[in-house]
C-alpha positions in Angstrom: 0.0 0.0 0.0 3.0 2.3 -0.2 1.6 3.5 -3.6 -1.9 4.1 -2.3 -1.6 7.9 -2.5 0.0 7.9 -6.0 -3.3 8.5 -7.7 -6.4 10.3 -6.6 -8.8 7.6 -7.8 -7.5 5.1 -5.2 -8.5 6.9 -1.9 -11.5 8.7 -3.4 -13.1 5.8 -5.2 -12.5 3.6 -2.1 -14.0 6.4 0.1 -17.1 6.5 -2.2 -17.5 2.7 -2.2 -17.3 2.4 1.6 -19.7 5.3 2.0 -22.2 3.6 -0.2 -21.8 0.4 1.7 -21.7 1.6 5.3 -24.4 4.3 5.0 -27.1 1.8 3.8 -25.7 -0.9 6.2 -26.4 1.5 9.0 -29.7 3.0 7.8 -32.1 1.5 7.0 -30.6 -1.9 7.3 -28.8 -1.7 10.7 -31.4 0.4 12.3 -34.0 -2.1 11.3 -32.1 -4.7 13.2 -31.9 -2.6 16.3 -28.8 -0.4 15.9 -29.1 3.3 17.0 -29.6 5.5 14.0 -27.6 8.5 12.8 -27.9 11.7 14.9 -29.7 13.5 12.1 -33.5 13.7 12.3 -35.3 12.6 10.3 -32.9 9.9 9.2 -34.1 9.9 5.6 -32.5 13.3 5.2 -29.1 11.9 6.4 -29.6 9.1 3.9 -30.3 11.5 1.0 -27.4 13.7 2.1 -24.9 10.9 2.2 -26.0 9.5 -1.1 -25.5 12.8 -3.0 -22.9 14.7 -0.9 -20.9 11.8 0.5 -20.9 8.9 -1.9 -21.5 10.7 -5.2 -19.3 13.6 -4.3 -16.3 11.4 -3.6 -16.9 9.4 -6.8 -17.1 12.6 -8.8 -14.0 14.0 -7.2 -12.1 10.8 -7.9 -13.3 10.9 -11.6 -12.4 14.5 -12.1 -9.0 14.4 -10.5 -8.2 11.2 -12.5 -9.2 13.0 -15.7 -7.4 16.3 -14.8 -3.9 15.2 -15.9 -5.2 14.4 -19.4 -6.8 17.8 -19.7 -3.9 19.8 -18.3 -0.7 17.7 -19.1 0.2 18.1 -15.4 1.0 15.4 -12.8 -2.0 14.0 -10.8 -2.8 15.2 -7.3 -0.7 13.2 -4.9 0.7 13.1 -1.3 -0.3 15.8 1.2 -2.9 17.6 -0.8 -4.7 14.4 -1.6 -4.5 13.2 2.0 -5.9 16.5 3.3 -8.9 16.3 0.9 -9.7 12.8 2.0 -9.3 13.5 5.7 -11.7 16.5 5.4 -14.1 14.3 3.6 -14.0 11.6 6.4 -14.4 14.3 9.1 -17.4 15.6 7.2 -19.0 12.2 7.2 -18.5 11.9 11.0 -19.8 15.4 11.6 -22.9 14.8 9.4 -23.7 11.6 11.3 -23.6 13.7 14.6 -25.4 16.6 13.0 -28.0 17.2 15.7 -25.4 17.0 18.5 -23.0 19.6 17.0 -23.1 23.3 16.2 -24.2 23.8 12.6 -21.0 25.5 11.7 -18.9 22.3 12.2 -20.6 20.0 9.7 -21.3 23.0 7.4 -17.6 24.0 7.4 -16.3 20.5 6.9 -18.6 19.6 4.1 -18.0 23.0 2.4 -14.2 22.3 2.8 -14.5 19.2 0.6 -16.1 21.0 -2.3 -14.0 24.1 -1.8 -10.8 22.0 -1.9 -11.9 20.1 -5.0 -13.0 23.3 -6.7 -9.7 25.0 -5.8 -7.6 22.2 -7.3 -9.7 22.2 -10.5 -9.6 25.9 -10.9 -5.9 26.2 -10.3 -4.9 23.5 -12.7 -7.4 24.3 -15.4 -6.5 28.0 -15.4 -2.8 27.2 -15.5 -3.3 24.9 -18.5 -5.8 27.3 -20.1 -8.2 24.4 -20.4 -11.2 26.7 -20.2 -13.5 24.3 -22.0 -13.5 22.1 -18.9 -14.6 24.8 -16.5 -18.1 23.4 -16.7 -16.9 20.7 -14.3 -15.8 23.4 -11.9 -19.2 25.0 -12.1 -20.8 21.6 -11.3 -18.6 21.1 -8.2 -19.4 24.6 -7.0 -23.1 24.1 -7.6 -23.1 20.8 -5.7 -21.3 22.5 -2.8 -23.8 25.3 -2.7 -26.7 22.9 -2.6 -25.1 20.9 0.1 -24.7 24.0 2.3 -28.3 25.0 1.7 -29.4 21.5 2.5 -27.7 21.5 5.9 -29.0 25.0 6.7 -32.6 24.0 5.9 -32.2 20.7 7.8 -31.0 22.6 10.9 -34.1 24.8 10.6 -36.4 21.8 10.3 -37.5 22.6 6.7 -37.7 19.0 5.5 -39.6 19.7 2.3 -37.1 22.4 1.3 -34.3 19.8 1.8 -36.1 17.3 -0.4 -36.7 20.0 -3.1 -32.9 20.7 -3.0 -32.3 17.0 -3.4 -34.5 16.8 -6.5 -32.6 19.8 -7.9 -29.2 18.0 -7.2 -30.6 14.8 -8.8 -31.5 16.7 -12.0 -28.0 18.2 -12.0 -26.6 14.7 -11.6 -28.6 13.6 -14.6 -27.0 16.3 -16.7 -23.5 15.2 -15.6 -24.3 11.5 -16.1 -25.8 12.2 -19.5 -22.8 14.3 -20.6 -20.2 11.7 -19.4 -22.2 8.6 -20.3 -23.0 9.6 -23.9 -19.3 10.1 -24.5 -17.8 7.2 -22.5 -20.2 4.3 -23.2 -20.0 4.5 -27.1 -16.3 5.2 -27.0 -15.5 2.2 -24.8 -17.9 0.0 -26.9 -16.2 1.1 -30.1 -12.8 0.3 -28.8 -13.8 -3.2 -27.6 -15.5 -4.0 -31.0 -12.3 -3.0 -32.8 -10.3 -5.3 -30.5 -12.7 -8.2 -31.4 -12.2 -7.5 -35.1 -15.9 -6.8 -35.4 -17.1 -6.0 -39.0 -20.7 -5.0 -38.0 -22.1 -1.5 -38.3 -20.1 1.2 -36.5 -21.2 2.6 -33.2 -23.1 5.9 -33.8 -23.1 8.8 -31.3 -25.5 11.3 -33.0 -23.7 14.4 -31.6 -26.5 16.8 -32.7 -29.2 14.8 -30.9 -26.9 14.6 -27.9 -26.6 18.4 -27.8 -30.4 18.7 -28.2 -31.1 16.4 -25.3 -28.6 18.1 -23.1 -30.4 21.4 -23.9 -33.8 19.8 -23.1 -32.5 18.6 -19.7 -31.2 22.0 -18.9 -34.5 23.6 -19.9 -36.5 21.2 -17.7 -34.1 22.0 -14.8 -34.8 25.8 -15.3 -38.6 25.5 -15.8 -39.5 23.5 -12.7 -38.2 25.9 -10.0 -39.5 28.8 -12.0 -43.1 27.5 -11.5 -43.6 25.7 -14.8 -43.6 22.2 -13.4 -46.0 20.7 -16.0 -43.9 22.0 -18.9 -40.7 20.6 -17.2 -42.3 17.2 -16.7 -43.5 17.1 -20.4 -39.9 18.0 -21.5 -38.4 15.3 -19.3 -40.9 12.7 -20.6 -40.0 13.6 -24.2 -36.3 13.6 -23.3 -36.5 10.1 -21.9 -38.0 8.8 -25.2 -35.4 10.6 -27.3 -32.6 9.2 -25.1 -33.7 5.7 -25.9 -33.6 6.7 -29.6 -30.1 8.1 -29.0 -29.0 4.6 -27.8 -30.2 2.8 -30.8 -26.8 3.0 -32.5 -24.6 1.9 -29.6 -24.6 -1.8 -30.4 -26.0 -2.6 -27.0 -27.0 -6.2 -27.9 -23.4 -7.1 -28.8 -21.9 -5.1 -25.9 -23.8 -7.3 -23.4 -21.4 -10.1 -24.1 -18.7 -8.0 -22.3 -19.5 -7.6 -18.6 -17.6 -4.3 -18.4 -19.7 -2.8 -21.2 -22.9 -4.6 -20.2 -22.6 -2.8 -16.8 -22.3 0.6 -18.6 -25.1 0.0 -21.1 -27.6 -1.4 -18.5 -26.8 1.4 -16.0 -27.2 4.1 -18.7 -30.5 2.6 -19.7 -31.9 3.6 -16.4 -31.3 7.2 -17.3 -33.9 7.4 -20.1 -36.2 5.0 -18.3 -36.1 7.0 -15.1 -36.3 10.4 -16.9 -39.3 9.1 -18.8 -41.0 7.8 -15.6 -40.3 11.0 -13.7 -42.0 12.9 -16.5 -45.1 10.8 -16.9 -45.6 10.5 -13.2 -45.3 14.3 -12.7 -47.9 14.8 -15.5 -50.3 12.4 -13.6 -50.3 9.9 -16.5 -49.2 7.1 -14.2 -50.2 6.5 -10.6 -46.9 5.7 -9.0 -45.1 7.5 -6.0 -42.3 9.8 -7.1 -40.0 8.9 -4.1 -40.0 5.2 -5.3 -39.5 6.1 -9.0 -36.5 8.3 -8.1 -34.6 5.2 -7.2 -34.5 4.2 -10.8 -32.2 7.2 -11.2 -30.3 7.1 -7.9 -29.7 3.4 -7.7 -30.0 2.4 -11.4 -28.4 5.3 -13.3 -26.2 7.1 -10.8 -24.9 4.2 -8.8 -24.8 1.9 -11.8 -22.7 4.3 -13.9 -20.4 5.0 -11.0 -19.7 1.3 -10.5 -19.4 0.6 -14.2 -16.9 3.4 -15.0 -14.9 3.5 -11.8 -14.6 -0.3 -11.8 -12.6 -0.2 -15.0 -9.7 1.0 -12.9 -9.5 -2.4 -11.3 -9.9 -4.4 -14.6 -6.5 -3.9 -16.2 -4.7 -7.1 -17.4 -1.0 -7.6 -18.2 -1.8 -7.9 -21.9 -3.1 -4.3 -22.0 -6.8 -5.4 -22.3 -9.5 -4.9 -19.7 -11.6 -7.7 -18.4 -14.1 -7.8 -15.6 -13.5 -9.9 -12.6 -16.2 -12.0 -10.9 -16.6 -9.4 -8.1 -17.3 -6.7 -10.6 -19.9 -8.7 -12.4 -21.6 -9.9 -9.3 -21.6 -6.5 -7.7 -23.1 -4.8 -10.7 -25.7 -7.6 -11.1 -26.8 -7.3 -7.5 -27.2 -3.5 -7.8 -29.3 -4.0 -10.9 -31.5 -6.4 -8.9 -31.7 -3.9 -6.1 -33.3 -1.4 -8.4 -36.1 -3.7 -9.3 -36.6 -4.7 -5.6 -36.8 -1.0 -4.6 -39.3 -0.2 -7.4 -41.6 -3.2 -6.5 -43.1 -2.0 -3.1 -45.9 0.2 -4.6 -47.1 -2.9 -6.5 -47.1 -5.1 -3.4 -47.9 -3.0 -0.3 -48.2 -6.1 1.9 -44.6 -6.9 1.3 -43.2 -3.4 1.1 -41.1 -3.6 4.2 -39.6 -6.9 3.2 -38.8 -5.6 -0.3 -37.1 -2.5 1.1 -35.0 -4.7 3.4 -34.2 -7.0 0.5 -33.1 -3.9 -1.5 -30.7 -2.9 1.3 -29.3 -6.4 1.5 -28.8 -6.6 -2.2 -27.1 -3.2 -2.2 -24.7 -4.1 0.6 -23.8 -7.5 -0.8 -23.3 -5.9 -4.2 -20.9 -3.3 -2.8 -19.0 -6.0 -0.8 -18.4 -8.0 -3.9 -17.4 -4.9 -5.9 -15.0 -3.6 -3.3 -13.4 -6.9 -2.9 -12.7 -7.1 -6.6 -11.4 -3.5 -6.6 -8.8 -4.0 -3.8 -5.9 -5.0 -6.1 -6.2 -1.7 -7.9 -5.3 0.2 -4.7 -1.7 -0.9 -4.7 1.3 -1.3 -7.0 2.2 0.9 -10.0 -0.6 3.1 -11.4 -1.8 1.9 -14.9 -2.4 4.8 -17.2 -4.8 5.6 -18.8 -6.7 4.6 -15.7 -10.1 4.0 -17.2 -9.0 2.9 -20.7 -7.3 -0.2 -22.0 -5.2 -0.8 -25.1 -6.8 0.9 -28.1 -6.8 -0.4 -31.7 -8.5 2.6 -33.2 -7.6 5.9 -34.9 -6.0 8.7 -33.0 -9.2 10.7 -33.2 -11.2 7.9 -31.7 -8.6 7.4 -28.9 -8.9 11.1 -28.0 -12.6 10.8 -27.8 -12.4 7.8 -25.4 -9.7 9.3 -23.2 -11.6 12.6 -23.0 -14.3 10.5 -21.2 -11.8 10.2 -18.3 
């Protein structure tokens, strides 16, 4: 483990994975078996906070700091700076779990410190390299940090519904980020694998104009809902979900399912259009289904699934330069996929709702245990670069497109 701090993805991805595992193992699973709950009332707000601002924030930080050297041609963050960022993140998790017992300023300052530190690193290196086209990622980090601060302030004031409205806003922002990254990464990784197999079938198509249109529609929906035009926003999201499915038609998903690394990406991304479509039609009142349950298609299926599918590539390098999924990766992603269906089922079977929610938590924890176990070898030894890409057999332009996904 002497090389553990040589690359930011190692401590930050591990922190994200452990946060995902331990938070659900504690609440609702552990509390259901008699453990005392987090000192954050109501506990569902702690659950939401840790999902977005603990787990997802660490994963996003690991992804961005892993990609940063490719954007700036500078060395990756290492040593003391990386250690400080991780330590503040850990202290923020402890302070948030003791939220009601501490002065607000302590969890507020620690959580803000995580986002401020990450934003400061991104801003300094992007500005020094004049990589201004990547400043959108900096804006995303700052926006996430602002929402986190408002979330804690509203929670301290007892404004539960305001916290949930903020969570919905953050989820929509996450969808934008997942769509932007996923529509570049999934086709690029698929194209490279097909080239390695000597595939002679139709090429993977990305439809850049449609991609830009969909990104604009997601942004429009995000702007309309808080402005008081909720029905228009839901209609746009429903249409966007359908068009996302159309966008995927040229990704060769059927062939990609034979490769577990790609199957995890395609199946996780599939929850993005399905969840967006469901969110739209439920908001319009076309389907009688509770929104809190439907949101899990996006949080567990799309967000968690894509984090697993993309970050897990760092642990899939082989000596021949190719990337192959291990058993732990495959089992972990499959269990999370099943957890989505288990969490979506309670509204259809109210008599078994509690059992299904417990089953969801068990599947989640078992999935992350398998995934983390498979990822452990990637935490030591020399860092393989590029971290998320294997040996490429494609043109230089195509290689650039894939590596830009990092």
